C-alpha positions in Angstrom: -6.2 8.6 12.1 -7.4 10.0 15.3 -9.8 13.0 14.6 -7.9 16.3 14.7 -8.4 19.7 13.3 -6.9 21.1 10.1 -5.2 23.6 12.4 -3.4 20.8 14.2 -2.1 19.2 11.0 -0.9 22.5 9.8 0.9 23.2 13.1 2.8 20.0 13.4 4.8 20.7 10.2 5.7 24.2 11.3 7.6 25.6 14.3 5.3 24.9 17.3 5.4 24.1 20.9 4.6 20.4 21.5 3.0 19.5 24.8 2.8 16.1 26.4 0.9 14.8 29.5 1.2 11.7 31.5 -1.7 10.9 33.8 -1.3 8.2 36.5 -4.3 6.1 37.6 -3.2 4.6 40.9 -4.4 1.3 42.1 -6.0 3.0 45.1 -8.2 5.1 42.7 -6.3 8.4 43.0 -5.7 10.1 39.6 -2.8 12.6 39.3 -0.5 14.2 36.7 3.0 12.7 36.5 6.0 15.0 35.8 8.2 13.5 33.2 11.4 14.3 31.3 11.1 12.0 28.3 9.9 8.7 26.8 8.0 7.3 23.9 5.0 5.3 22.8 5.6 2.5 20.3 2.6 1.5 18.1 2.8 -1.8 16.1 0.0 -3.5 14.3 1.9 -6.8 14.4 2.1 -6.9 18.2 -0.5 -8.5 20.4 -0.3 -5.5 22.7 -0.5 -2.8 19.9 0.9 0.0 22.1 3.8 0.0 24.5 5.2 3.0 26.5 8.4 4.0 28.2 8.2 7.1 30.4 11.2 8.7 32.1 10.8 10.7 35.3 13.4 12.5 37.4 12.0 11.8 40.9 13.8 8.8 42.4 11.3 8.8 45.2 8.9 7.2 42.7 10.9 3.9 42.6 8.4 1.6 44.4 9.7 -0.2 47.5 6.4 -2.0 48.5 3.2 -3.0 46.7 1.2 0.0 48.0 3.5 2.7 46.5 1.7 4.8 43.9 3.8 3.5 41.0 2.9 -0.1 41.9 3.0 -2.8 39.2 -0.2 -4.2 40.9 -2.9 -2.4 38.9 -1.7 1.1 38.2 -2.2 2.5 34.7 -0.9 5.5 32.7 -2.7 7.6 30.1 -0.4 9.5 27.7 -1.2 12.4 25.3 0.8 14.6 23.0 -0.4 17.7 21.1 0.2 21.3 20.2 0.2 24.4 22.4 -1.1 27.2 20.1 0.4 29.9 22.4 -2.8 31.7 23.1 -4.1 29.6 25.9 -5.4 27.0 23.5 -4.1 23.4 23.2 -5.1 20.4 21.2 -4.1 17.0 22.6 -4.2 13.6 21.0 -4.3 10.4 23.1 -1.4 8.0 22.7 -2.9 5.1 24.7 -3.8 3.7 28.1 -1.2 1.4 29.6 -0.9 -1.0 32.4 2.3 -0.4 34.3 4.5 -3.5 34.1 7.9 -2.3 35.2 9.4 0.5 37.2 13.1 1.0 37.9 16.1 3.2 38.0 19.3 4.3 39.8 18.2 4.8 43.4 20.8 7.5 44.0 20.8 9.6 40.8 17.9 8.4 38.7 16.3 8.7 36.3 13.3 6.4 36.7 11.9 4.5 33.8 8.3 3.3 33.7 7.3 0.6 31.1 3.8 -0.3 30.2 1.6 -2.1 27.7 -1.8 -1.4 26.3 -4.8 -3.2 27.7 -4.8 -6.2 25.4 -2.2 -7.6 27.8 -4.8 -7.8 30.6 -6.9 -10.1 28.4 -3.9 -12.2 27.3 -2.7 -12.7 30.9 -6.0 -13.9 32.1 -5.4 -17.5 30.9 -8.2 -20.0 30.8 -8.4 -22.1 34.0 -11.2 -24.2 32.6 -12.3 -25.0 29.1 -14.0 -21.9 27.5 -16.7 -22.2 24.9 -17.4 -19.3 22.5 -20.5 -19.3 20.4 -23.1 -17.0 18.8 -21.7 -14.2 16.6 -18.1 -13.2 16.2 -18.6 -9.7 17.7 -20.6 -11.0 20.6 -18.0 -13.7 21.3 -15.1 -11.3 21.1 -16.9 -8.8 23.4 -17.6 -11.5 25.9 -14.0 -12.6 26.0 -12.7 -9.0 26.5 -15.3 -8.3 29.2 -14.5 -11.6 30.9 -11.2 -9.9 32.0 -12.3 -6.3 31.9 -16.0 -6.1 32.7 -16.2 -2.3 32.1 -14.3 -2.4 28.9 -15.8 -0.5 25.9 -15.9 -2.5 22.7 -16.6 -0.8 19.4 -17.1 -2.8 16.2 -17.2 -1.4 12.6 -17.0 -4.9 11.1 -19.9 -6.9 9.6 -21.0 -9.4 12.2 -21.7 -13.1 11.4 -22.5 -16.3 13.2 -19.6 -18.5 14.2 -19.3 -22.2 15.0 -19.1 -23.0 18.7 -15.5 -23.3 19.6 -13.9 -24.6 22.9 -10.6 -23.2 24.0 -8.4 -25.3 26.2 -7.1 -24.7 29.8 -4.0 -22.6 29.8 -5.0 -21.1 26.5 -4.3 -17.4 25.6 -7.6 -15.5 25.6 -6.2 -12.8 23.3 -5.2 -15.4 20.7 -8.8 -16.6 21.0 -10.1 -13.1 20.4 -7.9 -12.8 17.3 -9.2 -16.1 15.9 -12.8 -15.2 16.5 -12.4 -11.8 14.8 -10.7 -13.4 11.8 -13.9 -15.3 11.2 -15.4 -12.1 9.9 -12.3 -10.7 8.3 -11.5 -8.4 11.1 -8.7 -7.6 13.6 -9.0 -6.5 17.2 -6.9 -3.9 19.1 -7.1 -1.4 21.9 -7.1 2.1 20.4 -5.5 5.3 21.7 -8.5 6.0 23.9 -8.4 2.6 25.5 -11.4 1.4 23.6 -11.3 -2.2 22.2 -11.9 -2.0 18.4 -13.1 -4.7 16.0 -12.4 -3.5 12.4 -11.2 -4.6 9.0 -7.8 -3.5 7.8 -8.4 -0.6 5.4 -7.8 -1.4 1.7 -4.9 0.6 0.4 -6.5 1.3 -2.9 -10.0 1.9 -1.6 -9.6 4.7 0.9 -8.3 8.2 0.8 -5.0 9.0 2.4 -5.4 10.6 5.9 -2.1 12.6 5.7 0.5 13.7 3.2 4.2 13.7 4.0 5.7 16.0 1.5 9.3 17.2 0.9 10.1 20.9 0.7 8.9 23.9 2.6 5.8 23.3 4.7 6.2 19.6 4.4 6.7 16.9 7.1 9.2 14.8 5.1 12.7 14.3 6.5 14.1 11.2 4.8 13.2 7.7 3.6 14.5 4.2 3.1 12.6 2.2 0.4 12.8 -1.6 -0.4 11.1 -4.6 -1.7 11.1 -8.2 -0.5 9.2 -11.4 -1.4 9.7 -12.8 2.1 6.3 -13.8 3.6 4.4 -12.6 0.5 1.6 -14.8 -0.8 -1.1 -14.1 -3.3 -3.8 -16.5 -2.4 -5.4 -17.8 0.8 -7.4 -20.9 1.3 -9.5 -20.6 4.4 -11.2 -23.8 5.8 -13.6 -24.5 8.6 -14.8 -27.7 10.1 -16.9 -27.7 13.3 -17.7 -31.1 14.9 -19.4 -29.5 17.8 -22.2 -28.1 15.6 -22.1 -31.0 13.1 -21.6 -28.6 10.2 -20.1 -29.9 7.0 -16.6 -28.7 6.1 -16.5 -25.4 4.3 -13.8 -23.5 2.4 -13.0 -20.6 0.2 -10.0 -19.7 -1.9 -9.4 -15.9 -2.3 -6.6 -14.8 -4.7 -5.2 -11.6 -6.0 -7.1 -10.9 -9.2 -6.4 -7.1 -9.5 -5.3 -6.3 -13.1 -1.8 -5.0 -13.1 -1.0 -6.2 -9.6 2.6 -7.4 -9.2 1.3 -10.3 -7.1 -1.5 -11.3 -9.6 -2.5 -14.9 -9.1 -1.0 -16.9 -12.0 1.0 -13.9 -13.2 4.8 -13.5 -13.3 4.8 -13.9 -9.4 3.2 -17.3 -9.8 0.9 -18.9 -7.3 1.9 -18.7 -3.7 -1.0 -19.7 -1.4 -1.1 -19.8 2.3 -3.6 -21.8 4.4 -5.8 -20.9 7.4 -8.3 -23.1 9.3 -10.5 -22.5 12.2 -13.5 -24.2 13.8 -15.2 -20.8 14.0 -15.7 -20.8 10.2 -19.0 -22.5 9.4 -20.0 -20.9 6.1 -18.2 -20.3 2.8 -18.9 -16.5 3.4 -17.0 -16.6 6.7 -14.2 -18.4 5.0 -14.1 -15.7 2.2 -14.1 -12.9 4.8 -11.2 -14.5 6.8 -9.2 -15.2 3.6 -9.7 -11.7 2.3 -8.3 -10.1 5.4 -5.3 -12.4 5.4 -4.7 -11.8 1.7 -4.5 -8.1 2.3 -1.7 -8.7 4.7 -0.1 -11.3 2.4 0.3 -9.0 -0.6 1.2 -5.9 1.4 4.8 -6.5 2.3 6.0 -6.6 -1.3 7.0 -3.0 -0.9 8.1 -1.4 2.3 9.6 1.8 3.5 10.8 3.6 6.6 9.7 7.2 6.4 11.2 9.8 8.7 9.0 12.8 9.2 8.0 15.4 11.8 5.9 13.6 14.5 2.2 13.1 14.0 0.7 11.6 17.1 -2.7 11.2 15.5 -1.6 8.4 13.2 -2.9 4.8 13.6 -1.6 1.5 12.2 -3.5 0.7 9.0 -3.8 4.4 8.0 -3.1 5.1 4.4 -0.7 8.0 3.9 0.7 9.8 0.8 4.4 10.4 0.6 5.8 13.0 -1.9 9.5 12.5 -2.3 12.0 15.3 -3.1 12.0 14.4 -6.8 8.2 14.8 -6.9 7.4 11.0 -7.0 4.2 10.2 -5.1 3.4 6.9 -3.3 0.6 5.6 -1.1 1.8 3.7 2.0 0.0 1.8 4.7 1.2 2.4 8.2 2.5 -0.6 10.1 4.3 0.8 13.1 5.9 4.0 14.5 7.1 5.5 17.8 5.9 8.8 19.1 8.3 10.8 21.4 6.8 12.3 24.5 9.6 14.8 24.9 10.1 18.0 23.0 12.5 16.5 20.5 12.8 13.0 19.4 12.7 11.2 16.0 9.6 9.9 14.3 10.0 7.0 11.8 7.0 5.3 10.2 7.4 1.7 9.0 5.0 0.9 6.2 3.9 -2.5 4.9 2.9 -1.5 1.4 3.2 1.1 -1.3 1.8 1.9 -4.7 3.9 3.9 -7.1 2.4 6.7 -9.0 -0.4 7.4 -6.6 
């Protein structure tokens, strides 16, 4: 979760004045505040561009008619924030993302105007390889080089343990963001652009190994509104065999099988759920340790969807995908959930539903 004060978390579950800001970074270098009447930011761990935005403005004069207009789709960006106005001149704002403007349109007579954008992963993805591209060295170094190939000034933060990778050549027309994802998987990590616009290389938090960042509780003073709960075996697997073979470096094939061995786990390898492996291979994997790291990350994702929920609550703009939250239902039942996706309104009202990818009863 984005760092916020205890005062902020207390305020969002009480009557408060929400405040939102939209800042326009024009292609000509001018920065200005943009008046808006609504919109939302969608955040989804499963999407290549983790964040997307839709901003509604009333001014029909902002509909672009030529490439030099300030809401141009040729390089303009938005920065969105939402927070709390404490009513005494103090405010606490949380960033919701930095977005490339991809589309602007609306009724030219009456409006409103809608602006759509994607977070900065899309810039890397769109910069397709026009010549074979060779990645080598370490995973973090190779990921950083690929991102800064498209965005030379991009900040890249890694909390993952780095390791050497096998030299890998990506073909002409290839998607550089897919290459970034593959390189990060070699060290059991994922890559995304966070709410501050910083590219982040990190492991997915382990549901059972970290403390919940927020509690959604029913009753007075709680953020809980409603919930839908379900379970599905679709796309659930309890073992991953990761393999690597790199002819460019003349390294012998390596592999590692990682399975769910947690006592009491409903997806225990060889238990009532059986054995349901999935397979992953990449030339970046040149050691059994790298295979183990990649398989461990994919196994976390594989066993997670066995329980899912849609939790409706009061909006918390500080949440991040992968965060572990605790839900306390009206009957007192407690569960741990891991956040998969949500949408934050940037108007005063608006609903807030969190889709989770896993849950543990009795937490």
